[in-house]
C-alpha positions in Angstrom: -0.2 42.8 -107.7 0.4 46.1 -109.4 1.2 47.8 -106.0 3.9 45.2 -105.4 5.4 45.8 -108.8 5.4 49.5 -108.1 7.1 49.2 -104.7 9.8 46.8 -106.1 10.5 49.2 -108.9 10.9 52.0 -106.4 13.4 49.9 -104.4 15.3 48.9 -107.5 15.7 52.6 -108.4 16.9 53.4 -104.9 19.5 50.6 -104.8 20.6 51.5 -108.4 21.2 55.1 -107.4 22.7 54.6 -104.0 24.5 51.3 -104.2 25.9 51.2 -107.8 29.2 52.9 -106.9 29.6 50.7 -103.8 29.1 47.6 -105.9 31.7 48.8 -108.4 34.2 49.5 -105.6 33.8 46.2 -103.9 33.8 44.3 -107.2 37.4 45.6 -107.8 38.5 44.2 -104.4 36.9 40.9 -105.0 38.4 40.6 -108.5 41.9 41.1 -107.1 41.3 38.3 -104.6 39.8 35.9 -107.2 42.8 36.5 -109.4 45.0 35.4 -106.6 43.1 32.1 -106.1 40.5 33.1 -103.6 36.8 32.2 -103.7 33.6 33.8 -102.5 31.9 32.2 -99.5 28.3 33.2 -98.7 26.6 32.7 -95.4 23.0 33.3 -94.3 20.2 32.0 -92.1 16.7 31.1 -93.0 15.6 33.0 -96.1 19.0 34.6 -96.3 20.4 31.1 -96.7 18.3 30.8 -99.8 20.2 33.7 -101.3 23.5 32.0 -100.6 22.1 29.0 -102.4 20.9 31.1 -105.3 24.4 32.1 -106.2 25.8 28.6 -106.1 26.3 26.4 -109.3 24.2 28.9 -111.2 23.9 29.0 -115.0 25.4 32.3 -116.0 26.8 32.8 -112.5 30.3 32.8 -111.1 32.0 29.4 -110.5 34.2 30.2 -107.4 31.2 30.6 -105.1 30.8 28.4 -102.0 27.7 28.7 -99.8 28.2 27.7 -96.2 25.4 25.3 -95.2 24.6 24.9 -91.5 21.6 22.6 -91.3 20.0 23.9 -88.1 19.9 27.4 -89.7 18.0 26.1 -92.8 14.2 26.5 -93.2 13.8 22.9 -94.4 15.3 21.7 -91.1 12.5 23.4 -89.2 11.3 27.0 -89.7 10.7 27.7 -86.0 14.0 26.1 -85.0 15.9 28.0 -87.7 14.5 31.3 -86.3 15.6 30.3 -82.8 19.0 29.0 -83.8 20.0 32.2 -85.7 19.8 34.0 -82.3 21.9 31.4 -80.5 25.4 32.6 -79.6 26.8 29.1 -79.7 25.5 27.9 -83.0 28.5 29.1 -85.1 31.0 27.6 -82.7 29.2 24.3 -82.8 29.5 24.2 -86.6 32.8 25.9 -87.1 34.1 23.0 -89.2 31.6 24.1 -92.0 33.8 27.2 -92.6 37.0 27.0 -94.6 38.4 30.5 -94.9 41.7 30.8 -96.7 44.0 33.6 -97.9 42.4 35.8 -100.6 38.9 34.5 -99.9 35.9 36.8 -99.6 33.0 36.2 -97.2 29.5 37.7 -97.9 27.3 37.6 -94.9 23.6 38.0 -95.8 21.3 39.2 -93.0 18.4 41.7 -93.6 18.3 42.9 -90.0 22.0 42.6 -89.1 21.2 42.0 -85.5 21.2 38.2 -84.9 24.0 36.3 -83.3 24.8 33.7 -86.0 25.5 36.1 -88.9 27.5 38.4 -86.6 29.5 35.4 -85.3 30.1 34.2 -88.9 31.4 37.7 -89.8 33.7 37.7 -86.8 35.0 34.3 -87.6 35.8 35.5 -91.2 37.5 38.6 -89.8 39.6 36.5 -87.5 40.7 34.6 -90.5 42.0 37.8 -92.1 39.8 37.7 -95.2 37.7 40.5 -96.7 34.1 40.5 -95.2 31.1 42.0 -96.9 27.5 42.2 -95.7 24.3 42.3 -97.6 21.9 43.9 -95.2 19.3 46.7 -94.7 20.6 49.7 -92.8 17.0 50.7 -92.0 17.4 48.3 -89.1 20.4 50.1 -87.6 18.3 51.3 -84.6 17.2 47.8 -83.8 19.2 46.5 -80.9 21.7 43.8 -81.6 21.2 40.3 -80.2 24.9 39.6 -80.0 26.7 39.5 -76.7 29.4 41.9 -77.9 26.9 44.7 -78.4 27.9 45.0 -82.0 25.7 44.9 -85.1 26.7 43.3 -88.4 27.6 46.6 -90.1 30.0 47.3 -87.3 31.9 44.1 -87.8 32.3 43.8 -91.6 34.7 45.6 -94.0 32.0 46.7 -96.4 28.2 47.0 -96.5 25.9 46.8 -99.5 22.6 48.2 -98.3 19.4 46.5 -99.5 17.2 49.4 -98.2 14.6 46.9 -97.2 12.0 48.5 -94.8 11.8 47.2 -91.2 9.5 44.2 -91.3 10.4 43.3 -94.9 6.9 43.8 -96.3 6.5 46.7 -98.7 2.7 46.8 -98.5 0.2 47.1 -95.6 -3.3 45.8 -95.2 -5.4 45.9 -92.0 -2.3 47.3 -90.2 -0.2 44.2 -91.2 2.8 44.3 -93.5 2.9 41.9 -96.4 4.7 41.4 -99.8 8.3 40.8 -98.6 11.1 42.3 -100.8 14.4 41.1 -99.2 14.8 38.1 -101.5 14.0 40.0 -104.7 16.3 42.9 -103.9 19.0 40.7 -102.3 19.2 38.5 -105.4 19.2 41.6 -107.6 22.2 43.0 -105.8 24.2 39.8 -105.6 23.8 39.3 -109.3 24.6 42.9 -110.1 27.8 42.4 -108.0 28.7 39.2 -109.8 28.0 40.8 -113.2 30.4 43.6 -112.3 33.0 41.1 -111.2 32.7 39.1 -114.5 32.9 42.3 -116.6 36.0 43.4 -114.8 37.6 39.9 -115.2 36.8 40.0 -118.9 39.1 43.0 -119.3 42.1 40.8 -118.7 41.0 37.3 -119.6 38.9 35.5 -122.2 38.5 32.3 -120.0 35.9 33.4 -117.5 34.7 31.5 -114.4 31.1 31.4 -115.5 28.8 28.3 -115.5 27.2 27.5 -118.9 23.6 26.1 -118.6 23.3 22.4 -118.6 19.8 22.7 -120.0 20.9 23.9 -123.5 22.6 22.0 -126.2 26.2 23.2 -125.9 29.8 22.1 -125.2 29.9 21.3 -121.5 33.7 21.0 -121.5 33.9 24.5 -120.2 31.9 23.6 -117.1 34.0 20.5 -116.6 37.2 22.5 -116.7 35.9 25.1 -114.3 34.7 22.4 -111.8 38.1 20.7 -112.0 39.8 24.1 -111.3 37.8 24.8 -108.1 36.7 21.4 -106.8 39.6 21.4 -104.3 37.8 24.3 -102.5 34.1 23.8 -103.5 32.0 20.6 -103.3 30.0 20.3 -106.5 29.0 16.7 -106.1 
């Protein structure tokens, strides 16, 4: 347990030192797009899809966030199938209707390895739509060969990369020559929430009405949430 805490603390320090300025820069771009009516769309497969869900309808989180759900890429639809499907070069085309990219939107593609077909195809689809595309991935995997027919890896497709610095294999500890104690979800969530916090703080400089969800589990006036949902429900399904 203590070793895991220690390794996570080291990773947090690395991303704080090396990604803070990148987060600040990309937050400015996203703020400009949100102010023009865009939303943030997140895509991931398997455990990366969990991160997309983490950011959605979140107490204390941004309202204009839309996760793109493709059922065959979800763990609950079958873990083995999900792993196979994220390498399938046809899966995004078969579920193209799940994407709804419009002017001033931002797409965040989450993929630790950056090598599988589905996240790369999702990024290419977003790029073809002319929107700003960001990846959340570990550049330690750069030497791992892509599984995309184009020969491109995710970082070669997107406009901007936030590097999670997760080691190849994900586990930060080793026992009997086997990696364990994965870190990608912890660090991925940390970086997403750091980015959204920076976006909120930047928006607050010019507006007092902020697109943040208030928790439904505390005694408070929920009219703010109702107003926010009404504002974005034409783009995001909250039901």
